[in-house]
N, C-alpha and C positions, 0 to 999 in steps of 0.2 A: 924708701927702701924697706922700712919696717912694714908698711902697708902691703907691699908686694909679697913679703914673706908671710904675713898673716893671712892674706888671701889664698896663697898656695896651701898653707896648712889647713885652712878652712875647707878648701876644695878636696883635699885628701881625706879629711874626716867625713865629709859629706859622701864621698865615694865609698869609703869603708862602711858607712851606715847603710847606704843603699844595697851594697853587696851582701851585708849580713842580714838584710830583711828578705832575701830570696826565700821562696817556699819549698825549694827542692834541694835535697841533700845529694851530693855526688861522692862517689868513692872510686878508688883505683880499680875496682872490679867492673866498672861500667854501670853499676846499679844507680838508679836515680829514684830514691824512695822519699816520699813526703815525710817530713818530721812528725806528722800526726800519726803515722803508721809505726806501731811499737811492737806488734806481735805477729807471729806466723804460726799457722797450724797446718799440719800435713797428715791427712787421714791415711791409714794403710791402703796401699794399692792392692787391688785384687787381680788375680790372673784368670782371665776367662778365654784365653787363646786356645784354639783346638789342640795345639801341641804345647805342653806345659813344661817349663823348666821349674822344678819345685822350689828353688830358692830365689828366683828372679824377683818376685813381687816384694818380698821383705827386703832384699838387698837394694832394690830400686828405691823403696820408701826411705830407707836409712841414708842412702847416698844423697837423695834430694834434701833431706833434713840437714845433713852435714854441710851441703852447699850453702844453705841459708844461714846456718849458725856460724860458719867460718868466714863468709864473704859479705855479711851484713851485720848490722848492730841489732837486729830484731831478736826478740826473745821467743823461744819455741814454747808453744803450749799445746795441750792435747786436742782442744777443739775451740771453735769460735775465735780464731785469731783475726786481726785486722786484715791480714792476707790469709786466705784459706785455699788449700789444694786438696783435691780428691781425684780419683781416677781408677783406671783399670788397664791392664795389659791385654790388648785385644788381638795382637798378632805376634806369632813367634814361628817363623817359617824358614825352612831350608830348601833351596831350589838350585838346580844347575843353571849356570849362566853362560858358559863358554863351551859349546858342543863341538867336539872334534869330528873329523871325517869319519871315524869309526863309530859315531853316535854315542860316544862316552863324554862325560863332562871333564873339562880341564880345570874349571873353577866351579865352586859352589858359593852360594850367597846366603848368609843368615840375615834376616830382616826382622826387626822388632818394632812393633807399633804400640804406642801408648795413647790412650784417650784421657785428656786432662780437663778437669773443670777448675777454673781459677776464679775466686771471688775476692774483690778488693772492697771492703765495706766502707772505706773512706772515699773511693772514687769508682762508682759503678760503671763508668764508661770504660774502665780498664778490664772489666770482667770478660772472660772468654771460656768457651768450651770447644776444644778442637783436638785433632789427632796429630801426634808427632811420630815420625817414622825415620829410621836410619838403618843402614845395612853395612855389612863388611863382607868382602869376598875372601875365600881361602882356597888353596889348591885342593883339588879332588883327591890328590894322592895322600893327603893328610886325613886321618880319621877325625870325624866330627867330635867325638868324645874327647880327644886330645886337644883339639882346637877351641872347643866351646868356651872354657873359662876366659881365655884372652879375648875372644870375639865378643862375648857378652860384656866384658869390662869396657872395651873400646866403644861399643854401641851405647851402653848405658851412660858413659861420660858425655858423649855427643848429645844424647837425648836430654840429659839434665842441663847441659849448656843451652840448648834451644829453649827449654821450658823456663829456665832462669831468665834468659834474655827477653823472652816474650812477656814475662810477668813484671820484671823490674828494670830492664835496661832502657826501654823507651827509645830505641834507636830508629 
């Protein structure tokens, strides 16, 4: 009986040892970041879109920083982080999407496109350079100036979700 109990405890300790030796750290945010990765740097995004929202680039940069600070244990540094982001806003477009019979728009669409370069110095296979785009529709009866802050906020949140997931979620 004592031998059986000793074997069970030994098996439990062996299992715990094996689980603690894993190389990937998981969090409730879905991020899986290697324990070797300690820092993140996010260069200011530049707005090169033909139509420019004057606060979008700085707000986007700060929101991306905020996501990594609040949802990972990484330290933010100005440059040369283990994970490094840079990029530019390449598209900010408003276009009609639902044309009515009298050739007026029932809905308009704001689309924002961001080109992102991601470098993981600890795992070069994870590096990428790609564009992320998201849009939101709004009624043409609403003025764009009145709708713009909420639209931009919604789109920015979705873009940051996509960028965060592409960089550290590994799904």
